[in-house]
PLY file of the C-alpha trace (Angstrom):
ply
format ascii 1.0
element vertex 556
property float x
property float y
property float z
element edge 555
property int vertex1
property int vertex2
end_header
0.00 0.00 0.00
1.22 3.50 -0.83
2.13 5.79 2.04
-0.95 7.80 3.00
-0.16 11.48 2.66
-2.94 12.30 5.14
-0.85 10.71 7.91
1.50 13.41 9.12
4.48 12.51 11.33
3.33 12.09 14.91
4.03 14.99 17.20
4.32 17.86 14.72
2.14 20.96 14.66
0.06 19.84 11.60
-0.54 16.45 13.26
-1.68 18.04 16.51
-3.99 20.53 14.79
-5.52 17.81 12.63
-5.97 15.49 15.60
-7.75 18.21 17.59
-10.15 18.99 14.73
-10.86 15.41 13.68
-11.24 14.10 17.22
-13.96 16.71 17.70
-15.69 15.20 14.64
-15.70 11.76 16.27
-12.69 10.17 14.58
-10.79 7.55 16.56
-7.09 6.73 16.75
-7.76 3.87 14.34
-9.47 6.27 11.89
-6.37 8.47 11.87
-4.46 5.67 10.12
-7.07 4.96 7.43
-7.31 6.41 3.90
-9.06 9.78 4.00
-11.53 10.12 1.11
-13.18 13.33 -0.07
-16.77 13.11 -1.29
-17.01 16.10 -3.63
-20.65 17.15 -3.55
-21.94 19.90 -5.84
-25.30 19.99 -4.10
-27.65 22.92 -4.55
-31.32 23.65 -4.07
-31.21 26.25 -6.85
-31.83 23.64 -9.54
-33.26 20.13 -9.76
-30.00 19.04 -11.45
-28.30 19.02 -8.04
-31.16 18.87 -5.55
-30.80 15.11 -4.96
-27.06 14.87 -4.40
-27.33 15.10 -0.62
-29.27 11.80 -0.75
-26.28 10.08 -2.36
-23.82 11.05 0.37
-24.97 8.84 3.33
-24.83 5.48 1.50
-21.58 6.52 -0.17
-20.09 7.39 3.21
-21.22 4.06 4.60
-19.60 2.20 1.71
-16.30 4.03 2.20
-16.33 3.26 5.93
-17.15 -0.39 5.29
-14.19 -0.62 2.93
-11.83 0.77 5.56
-11.73 4.46 4.66
-12.77 7.69 6.34
-15.09 9.91 4.26
-15.21 13.71 4.34
-17.89 15.61 2.46
-16.61 18.63 0.50
-18.93 21.18 -1.13
-18.29 23.02 -4.39
-20.07 25.42 -6.74
-23.07 24.02 -8.64
-23.72 25.81 -11.95
-26.90 24.88 -13.79
-27.27 25.98 -17.40
-30.99 26.43 -16.77
-30.53 28.69 -13.75
-27.02 30.17 -13.70
-27.33 31.25 -17.33
-29.80 33.97 -16.29
-26.92 36.18 -15.20
-24.58 37.97 -17.60
-26.17 36.36 -20.69
-24.93 32.93 -19.64
-21.31 34.01 -19.30
-20.91 32.48 -15.83
-21.53 28.96 -17.08
-18.18 27.96 -18.61
-15.95 29.83 -16.12
-17.62 27.98 -13.25
-16.04 24.76 -14.56
-12.61 26.11 -13.64
-13.93 27.48 -10.36
-15.04 23.95 -9.43
-11.60 22.54 -10.25
-9.89 25.15 -8.09
-12.48 24.76 -5.34
-11.66 21.04 -5.17
-7.94 21.78 -5.19
-8.24 24.09 -2.19
-10.29 21.63 -0.13
-8.63 18.34 -1.06
-5.03 19.41 -1.65
-5.11 21.79 1.27
-6.23 19.02 3.59
-3.85 16.49 1.99
-6.59 13.89 1.59
-5.77 10.58 -0.08
-8.46 10.20 -2.74
-11.87 11.41 -3.81
-15.24 10.36 -5.15
-16.96 13.15 -7.07
-20.71 13.43 -7.56
-21.21 14.55 -11.15
-24.42 16.16 -12.26
-25.09 19.13 -14.54
-22.85 20.14 -17.42
-19.82 21.78 -15.80
-19.48 19.59 -12.70
-18.16 16.58 -14.60
-15.37 18.35 -16.52
-14.52 20.49 -13.49
-14.14 17.39 -11.33
-12.09 15.57 -13.95
-9.86 18.62 -14.36
-9.25 18.59 -10.61
-8.50 14.86 -10.73
-5.93 15.41 -13.45
-4.42 18.43 -11.70
-4.11 16.81 -8.27
-3.38 13.29 -9.60
-5.10 11.68 -6.63
-7.02 8.39 -6.91
-10.46 9.49 -8.09
-13.76 7.95 -9.18
-16.46 10.06 -10.82
-20.05 9.04 -10.06
-22.71 10.15 -12.56
-25.74 11.00 -10.46
-28.40 10.52 -13.05
-30.85 12.05 -15.46
-34.24 13.47 -14.54
-37.54 11.70 -15.19
-39.70 13.38 -17.81
-43.42 14.13 -18.05
-46.48 14.23 -20.31
-47.91 17.35 -22.00
-51.29 17.11 -23.73
-50.93 13.35 -24.06
-47.39 13.39 -25.45
-44.01 12.73 -23.86
-42.29 15.98 -22.93
-38.94 16.73 -21.36
-36.66 19.63 -20.61
-35.29 19.57 -24.15
-38.74 20.43 -25.50
-39.05 23.38 -23.10
-35.63 24.58 -24.18
-36.63 24.44 -27.83
-40.06 26.03 -27.55
-38.84 28.91 -25.39
-37.32 30.26 -28.60
-40.71 29.98 -30.29
-42.23 32.27 -27.66
-39.64 34.91 -28.50
-41.04 35.07 -32.03
-44.71 34.61 -31.17
-45.00 31.06 -32.53
-46.04 29.82 -29.07
-47.77 31.65 -26.24
-46.25 32.23 -22.83
-49.19 30.36 -21.30
-48.60 27.30 -23.45
-44.89 27.30 -22.62
-45.64 27.67 -18.90
-48.03 24.71 -19.05
-45.38 22.59 -20.79
-42.63 23.67 -18.40
-44.71 22.77 -15.35
-44.93 19.09 -16.35
-41.74 18.49 -18.36
-39.52 17.58 -15.39
-40.94 15.23 -12.77
-37.89 14.73 -10.57
-34.24 15.67 -10.00
-31.30 14.95 -12.25
-29.67 16.28 -15.41
-31.48 17.00 -18.67
-32.87 13.82 -20.15
-31.44 14.30 -23.64
-27.99 13.70 -25.05
-26.85 17.15 -23.97
-23.55 18.01 -22.34
-24.31 16.34 -19.01
-25.16 12.86 -20.31
-22.50 13.18 -23.03
-19.82 13.94 -20.45
-21.02 11.19 -18.10
-20.62 8.70 -20.94
-17.27 10.21 -21.94
-16.09 9.79 -18.34
-16.79 6.08 -18.49
-15.01 5.90 -21.85
-12.02 7.63 -20.25
-11.96 4.93 -17.59
-12.72 7.35 -14.74
-16.21 6.06 -13.81
-17.22 2.62 -12.58
-18.09 0.36 -15.52
-21.80 0.31 -16.33
-22.67 3.35 -14.24
-23.71 5.82 -16.98
-26.24 7.02 -17.85
-28.61 6.21 -15.01
-31.98 7.43 -13.78
-31.51 9.78 -10.83
-32.46 8.30 -7.43
-32.96 4.84 -8.93
-31.77 1.75 -7.08
-29.05 1.38 -9.70
-27.75 4.90 -9.11
-27.35 4.18 -5.40
-25.78 0.80 -6.10
-23.27 2.39 -8.49
-22.38 5.03 -5.90
-21.83 2.36 -3.28
-19.60 0.42 -5.69
-17.52 3.54 -6.14
-17.32 4.01 -2.37
-15.98 0.52 -1.87
-13.58 0.73 -4.80
-12.01 4.12 -4.00
-10.37 2.75 -0.84
-8.68 -0.03 -2.83
-7.76 2.51 -5.51
-5.87 4.50 -2.87
-4.16 1.39 -1.55
-3.18 0.39 -5.09
-2.04 3.98 -5.78
-3.78 3.97 -9.17
-3.86 7.62 -10.16
-5.72 9.64 -12.83
-2.61 10.39 -14.87
-2.07 6.65 -15.30
-5.59 6.43 -16.74
-5.93 9.75 -18.60
-3.54 8.89 -21.45
-3.73 9.58 -25.18
-5.53 6.26 -25.63
-8.14 7.21 -23.06
-8.89 10.50 -24.81
-9.06 8.67 -28.12
-11.64 6.31 -26.61
-13.66 9.22 -25.20
-13.69 11.09 -28.52
-14.80 7.89 -30.26
-17.68 7.47 -27.81
-18.78 11.11 -28.15
-18.81 10.84 -31.94
-20.79 7.58 -31.84
-23.58 9.18 -29.77
-23.48 12.53 -31.60
-22.65 14.01 -28.22
-22.51 17.63 -27.17
-20.05 19.91 -28.97
-19.03 21.16 -25.54
-17.23 17.85 -25.01
-14.50 19.08 -27.36
-13.27 21.89 -25.11
-13.98 19.95 -21.91
-11.91 16.94 -22.95
-9.09 19.26 -24.04
-9.20 21.02 -20.66
-9.03 17.69 -18.83
-6.04 16.66 -20.95
-4.24 19.90 -20.16
-4.84 19.50 -16.43
-3.72 15.86 -16.55
-0.50 16.78 -18.33
-1.45 14.68 -21.35
-0.03 16.02 -24.59
-2.98 15.39 -26.88
-4.77 17.66 -29.35
-8.43 16.80 -28.82
-9.63 18.97 -31.70
-7.28 17.08 -34.02
-8.61 13.79 -32.62
-12.15 14.82 -33.53
-10.96 15.72 -37.03
-9.10 12.43 -37.43
-11.78 10.13 -36.01
-14.95 11.82 -37.31
-14.78 10.14 -40.75
-14.18 6.73 -39.14
-16.70 6.62 -36.29
-20.32 5.91 -37.30
-23.38 7.07 -35.39
-24.65 4.15 -33.34
-27.58 5.74 -31.50
-30.02 8.61 -31.91
-31.07 9.95 -28.50
-33.02 13.22 -28.38
-32.33 15.83 -29.65
-30.27 13.91 -32.23
-32.96 11.33 -32.98
-36.19 9.89 -31.64
-34.81 7.66 -28.87
-34.97 8.63 -25.20
-32.12 8.41 -22.71
-33.98 5.80 -20.65
-34.11 3.58 -23.74
-30.37 4.05 -24.16
-29.81 3.06 -20.52
-32.07 0.01 -20.87
-30.09 -1.11 -23.92
-26.92 -1.21 -21.83
-25.83 2.43 -21.72
-22.19 3.38 -22.06
-21.00 -0.19 -21.59
-23.09 -1.45 -24.51
-21.94 1.49 -26.63
-18.27 0.79 -25.86
-18.82 -2.91 -26.51
-20.15 -2.11 -29.98
-17.20 0.23 -30.53
-14.54 -2.34 -29.59
-12.97 -2.48 -33.08
-12.27 1.26 -32.80
-11.08 1.44 -29.18
-7.78 1.14 -27.37
-8.72 -1.85 -25.23
-5.48 -1.87 -23.21
-6.42 1.33 -21.40
-6.61 1.02 -17.59
-9.79 1.97 -15.74
-10.65 2.83 -12.13
-12.17 -0.63 -11.93
-8.66 -2.06 -11.94
-9.16 -3.92 -15.20
-8.36 -2.80 -18.71
-11.10 -1.52 -20.98
-10.93 -4.77 -22.94
-11.34 -6.86 -19.78
-14.26 -4.70 -18.62
-16.06 -5.13 -21.94
-15.47 -8.86 -22.14
-18.75 -9.87 -20.52
-20.99 -7.06 -21.76
-24.20 -7.75 -23.65
-26.27 -5.27 -25.66
-29.91 -5.16 -24.59
-31.39 -3.77 -27.80
-29.22 -3.51 -30.90
-31.79 -1.26 -32.54
-31.11 1.38 -29.87
-27.32 0.94 -29.78
-26.26 -0.36 -33.16
-23.11 -2.31 -34.13
-20.41 -0.51 -36.08
-21.12 -2.55 -39.21
-24.83 -1.63 -39.13
-24.95 1.96 -37.86
-27.74 4.51 -37.91
-25.58 6.77 -40.06
-21.99 7.14 -41.21
-21.58 10.91 -41.25
-19.82 12.57 -38.30
-21.96 13.69 -35.37
-19.53 16.55 -34.79
-17.61 18.20 -37.62
-14.62 20.50 -37.20
-14.42 23.16 -39.92
-11.48 25.42 -40.72
-10.75 28.17 -43.23
-10.04 31.87 -43.55
-12.82 32.68 -41.07
-11.74 29.99 -38.58
-8.00 29.37 -38.94
-7.89 27.49 -35.62
-11.18 25.65 -36.12
-14.87 25.77 -35.24
-17.50 23.13 -34.46
-20.69 22.03 -36.21
-23.23 19.67 -34.63
-25.10 17.21 -36.86
-28.16 15.09 -36.18
-28.68 11.45 -37.14
-30.94 12.48 -40.02
-28.45 15.15 -41.13
-31.16 16.63 -43.34
-30.17 20.26 -42.85
-28.00 22.57 -44.88
-24.55 21.32 -45.86
-23.36 24.16 -48.08
-24.32 27.79 -47.83
-23.02 31.09 -49.17
-24.56 34.39 -48.23
-24.08 37.95 -47.04
-23.13 38.54 -43.43
-25.50 40.17 -40.95
-23.39 41.07 -37.92
-24.55 41.43 -34.30
-22.34 42.03 -31.28
-24.52 40.23 -28.72
-27.19 37.59 -28.40
-29.78 40.18 -27.38
-28.96 42.37 -30.38
-29.48 39.33 -32.59
-32.82 38.54 -30.98
-33.91 42.13 -31.58
-32.80 41.73 -35.19
-35.05 38.71 -35.63
-38.04 40.51 -34.10
-37.37 43.62 -36.18
-37.08 41.74 -39.47
-33.41 42.55 -39.98
-32.55 38.86 -40.32
-33.68 37.56 -43.68
-33.61 34.20 -45.45
-30.24 33.75 -47.13
-28.27 35.64 -44.47
-25.23 34.36 -42.62
-25.78 35.74 -39.14
-22.53 36.53 -37.34
-22.60 36.79 -33.55
-19.15 38.12 -32.72
-17.48 39.24 -29.50
-19.06 36.37 -27.54
-15.86 34.37 -26.99
-13.76 33.59 -23.94
-12.28 37.05 -23.55
-14.72 39.15 -25.54
-17.75 38.29 -23.41
-15.87 37.48 -21.17
-16.72 33.89 -20.33
-18.16 32.71 -23.67
-21.80 33.72 -23.94
-24.56 31.22 -24.74
-26.18 31.63 -28.16
-28.85 28.94 -27.83
-31.73 31.38 -27.32
-30.91 33.08 -30.62
-30.77 29.78 -32.50
-34.13 28.61 -31.16
-35.66 32.01 -31.90
-34.56 31.60 -35.52
-36.31 28.23 -35.57
-39.44 29.77 -34.10
-39.39 32.47 -36.78
-39.29 29.82 -39.51
-35.74 30.77 -40.49
-33.91 27.82 -38.97
-33.24 26.14 -42.32
-32.82 29.37 -44.29
-30.14 31.13 -42.26
-26.67 30.06 -41.12
-25.27 31.18 -37.76
-21.53 31.70 -37.23
-20.35 32.65 -33.74
-17.40 32.61 -31.38
-19.87 31.99 -28.56
-20.96 28.59 -27.31
-24.23 26.72 -27.62
-25.96 24.27 -25.36
-25.36 20.60 -26.00
-29.08 20.35 -26.69
-28.89 22.64 -29.72
-29.51 20.69 -32.89
-31.35 23.17 -35.07
-30.17 24.55 -38.39
-26.58 24.99 -39.51
-24.68 26.59 -36.65
-20.92 27.06 -36.65
-19.89 27.76 -33.06
-16.76 28.43 -31.02
-14.96 29.99 -33.98
-11.28 30.35 -33.11
-9.49 32.65 -32.74
-12.33 34.68 -31.30
-13.27 38.03 -32.76
-12.35 40.13 -29.73
-8.66 39.20 -29.90
-8.28 40.05 -33.58
-9.67 36.85 -35.06
-11.23 37.18 -38.54
-14.76 36.89 -37.10
-14.33 40.28 -35.43
-13.46 41.83 -38.79
-16.64 40.79 -40.61
-18.92 43.60 -41.76
-22.52 43.54 -42.98
-22.64 42.32 -46.57
-19.34 40.41 -46.55
-19.76 37.03 -48.27
-19.30 33.95 -46.07
-19.26 30.35 -47.30
-19.55 27.20 -45.25
-19.22 23.65 -46.56
-19.80 21.00 -43.91
-18.76 18.10 -46.12
-15.54 19.83 -47.18
-15.10 21.05 -43.58
-14.47 24.65 -44.59
-15.55 28.10 -43.37
-14.33 31.03 -45.44
-14.70 34.80 -45.63
-14.51 36.32 -49.12
-12.66 39.50 -48.21
-9.13 40.35 -49.44
-6.35 39.95 -46.90
-5.28 43.58 -47.26
-8.80 44.76 -46.40
-8.84 42.54 -43.29
-5.46 43.96 -42.27
-6.88 47.48 -42.64
-9.90 46.62 -40.49
-7.72 44.93 -37.87
-5.54 48.01 -37.58
-8.65 50.08 -36.80
-9.72 47.87 -33.90
-9.16 49.31 -30.43
-6.95 47.08 -28.24
-8.80 44.62 -26.03
-8.30 45.65 -22.43
-8.70 42.98 -19.80
-11.09 43.96 -16.99
-9.34 45.18 -13.85
-12.03 44.27 -11.32
-12.05 41.53 -8.69
-15.17 39.72 -9.96
-14.86 36.15 -11.18
-15.51 37.04 -14.82
-12.83 39.74 -14.59
-10.34 37.25 -13.20
-11.34 34.75 -15.86
-10.85 37.25 -18.69
-7.32 38.05 -17.49
-6.22 34.43 -17.17
-8.15 32.22 -19.63
-6.19 30.42 -22.33
-7.45 29.89 -25.92
-9.80 27.06 -26.88
-6.84 25.09 -28.20
-5.83 24.64 -24.56
-9.37 23.87 -23.49
-10.04 27.38 -22.16
-8.13 26.49 -19.01
-6.77 29.17 -16.71
-3.16 30.27 -16.86
-2.96 31.88 -20.30
0 1
1 2
2 3
3 4
4 5
5 6
6 7
7 8
8 9
9 10
10 11
11 12
12 13
13 14
14 15
15 16
16 17
17 18
18 19
19 20
20 21
21 22
22 23
23 24
24 25
25 26
26 27
27 28
28 29
29 30
30 31
31 32
32 33
33 34
34 35
35 36
36 37
37 38
38 39
39 40
40 41
41 42
42 43
43 44
44 45
45 46
46 47
47 48
48 49
49 50
50 51
51 52
52 53
53 54
54 55
55 56
56 57
57 58
58 59
59 60
60 61
61 62
62 63
63 64
64 65
65 66
66 67
67 68
68 69
69 70
70 71
71 72
72 73
73 74
74 75
75 76
76 77
77 78
78 79
79 80
80 81
81 82
82 83
83 84
84 85
85 86
86 87
87 88
88 89
89 90
90 91
91 92
92 93
93 94
94 95
95 96
96 97
97 98
98 99
99 100
100 101
101 102
102 103
103 104
104 105
105 106
106 107
107 108
108 109
109 110
110 111
111 112
112 113
113 114
114 115
115 116
116 117
117 118
118 119
119 120
120 121
121 122
122 123
123 124
124 125
125 126
126 127
127 128
128 129
129 130
130 131
131 132
132 133
133 134
134 135
135 136
136 137
137 138
138 139
139 140
140 141
141 142
142 143
143 144
144 145
145 146
146 147
147 148
148 149
149 150
150 151
151 152
152 153
153 154
154 155
155 156
156 157
157 158
158 159
159 160
160 161
161 162
162 163
163 164
164 165
165 166
166 167
167 168
168 169
169 170
170 171
171 172
172 173
173 174
174 175
175 176
176 177
177 178
178 179
179 180
180 181
181 182
182 183
183 184
184 185
185 186
186 187
187 188
188 189
189 190
190 191
191 192
192 193
193 194
194 195
195 196
196 197
197 198
198 199
199 200
200 201
201 202
202 203
203 204
204 205
205 206
206 207
207 208
208 209
209 210
210 211
211 212
212 213
213 214
214 215
215 216
216 217
217 218
218 219
219 220
220 221
221 222
222 223
223 224
224 225
225 226
226 227
227 228
228 229
229 230
230 231
231 232
232 233
233 234
234 235
235 236
236 237
237 238
238 239
239 240
240 241
241 242
242 243
243 244
244 245
245 246
246 247
247 248
248 249
249 250
250 251
251 252
252 253
253 254
254 255
255 256
256 257
257 258
258 259
259 260
260 261
261 262
262 263
263 264
264 265
265 266
266 267
267 268
268 269
269 270
270 271
271 272
272 273
273 274
274 275
275 276
276 277
277 278
278 279
279 280
280 281
281 282
282 283
283 284
284 285
285 286
286 287
287 288
288 289
289 290
290 291
291 292
292 293
293 294
294 295
295 296
296 297
297 298
298 299
299 300
300 301
301 302
302 303
303 304
304 305
305 306
306 307
307 308
308 309
309 310
310 311
311 312
312 313
313 314
314 315
315 316
316 317
317 318
318 319
319 320
320 321
321 322
322 323
323 324
324 325
325 326
326 327
327 328
328 329
329 330
330 331
331 332
332 333
333 334
334 335
335 336
336 337
337 338
338 339
339 340
340 341
341 342
342 343
343 344
344 345
345 346
346 347
347 348
348 349
349 350
350 351
351 352
352 353
353 354
354 355
355 356
356 357
357 358
358 359
359 360
360 361
361 362
362 363
363 364
364 365
365 366
366 367
367 368
368 369
369 370
370 371
371 372
372 373
373 374
374 375
375 376
376 377
377 378
378 379
379 380
380 381
381 382
382 383
383 384
384 385
385 386
386 387
387 388
388 389
389 390
390 391
391 392
392 393
393 394
394 395
395 396
396 397
397 398
398 399
399 400
400 401
401 402
402 403
403 404
404 405
405 406
406 407
407 408
408 409
409 410
410 411
411 412
412 413
413 414
414 415
415 416
416 417
417 418
418 419
419 420
420 421
421 422
422 423
423 424
424 425
425 426
426 427
427 428
428 429
429 430
430 431
431 432
432 433
433 434
434 435
435 436
436 437
437 438
438 439
439 440
440 441
441 442
442 443
443 444
444 445
445 446
446 447
447 448
448 449
449 450
450 451
451 452
452 453
453 454
454 455
455 456
456 457
457 458
458 459
459 460
460 461
461 462
462 463
463 464
464 465
465 466
466 467
467 468
468 469
469 470
470 471
471 472
472 473
473 474
474 475
475 476
476 477
477 478
478 479
479 480
480 481
481 482
482 483
483 484
484 485
485 486
486 487
487 488
488 489
489 490
490 491
491 492
492 493
493 494
494 495
495 496
496 497
497 498
498 499
499 500
500 501
501 502
502 503
503 504
504 505
505 506
506 507
507 508
508 509
509 510
510 511
511 512
512 513
513 514
514 515
515 516
516 517
517 518
518 519
519 520
520 521
521 522
522 523
523 524
524 525
525 526
526 527
527 528
528 529
529 530
530 531
531 532
532 533
533 534
534 535
535 536
536 537
537 538
538 539
539 540
540 541
541 542
542 543
543 544
544 545
545 546
546 547
547 548
548 549
549 550
550 551
551 552
552 553
553 554
554 555
């Protein structure tokens, strides 16, 4: 067994201070010698995404104790896209990921604990926790704490994804506020993450593909018997993981990220997984270009399932068919099966006994739902460092489009443009200045995209932005996270109304038809971007965030 770092030499000041504090909490002399395990709990009563996590802690604590460890609950921030996005046009959402990672560092590294189990829920908790695991390199298991049960609206299945979509229709008058309120009141019937293949479920599945979650634990219905059983498994296993000294950086290798990218492509997962996986790689010290992995693997990885909003299947059907384990089993010919996992076995050994419950829900690689990429990386004169396009299973939207630019400097200005008739069929709408530093924090553009759909322009207009979109966005042709961002001199910030923009998804190109000398002239006229000088979190973020190529991690 590895030397426990939580056991200070007897008699020193740190030992005496720790003994005084922990004795007051009821720890015994025997407890002082056991592995000390953090339970990282992003609980919050602000949103149903996190409202159930406190229920997971007691059985998890009991499992850790039974396995010979001592559990300590640690609290962190809990950002919900549905709630936290109300402030600053959604610009707090992404930066909170890095706040979570640093929050964990302070609590766990400061206390010199020996390992941790993290309770993953809404979008940014999972990557934030994995970033902390990679940074601290302490034995860690991530527990996905489940998706929310859905409801029925006027005799039809309804879930949070539908509310998200139709909110944009209200903005254009295609649906009344009363109708939306009625739908919203029944769409979610319990706690957990959004029930579609948005960022939360995508990242839970990616975590299992990375080898950082217990096999067979994602996705899972929140508060189900299986969710509790999976949490207890993690509680028992983390103590052995500490004793074996199996650390995240031994698991988070190039092969692991290759497996995770393969899984995300096969489920047409959230585009946000691209920057999250890159951030985790940076924190884990793994020299891998995740964007390049998506470019390399996209033509090779078929779509094996179509969970809403990508197709007609529901997440509970995906779970019943075997979930992430069944998906990875079907993907075996494309995976690195020698990768270690927190289970202690290799990925190949884990998948050896897996069966697929319904091969119509999770298809084999030689009989997929579709062969086009679920996520496409485009590059060109408007996106020299890349941008992302999300594609559905049907992939029946626009593939090629050329049109005049209509430029807006914020989401709200774009929404006003839709209402005022400024956005017309055939336009390429540019939302610039919404990136990491320009916002700062990377503003959400989802409301604008759904408003276009509600106005009947979703298949007649292309959106190009350096902002981000929710993992549930699957409407129209949207090119997001254009890099470099407009505010730091990227070409997107040089676009003017009427400039011709061309996008070709199949050719993976995004180009601006403006001479280089004209762009140089426009760039020279731009005022320098001044980083905010305040003490607020978004100010700190703007001064320290690195480009998307480094996962938008902090440190420049």
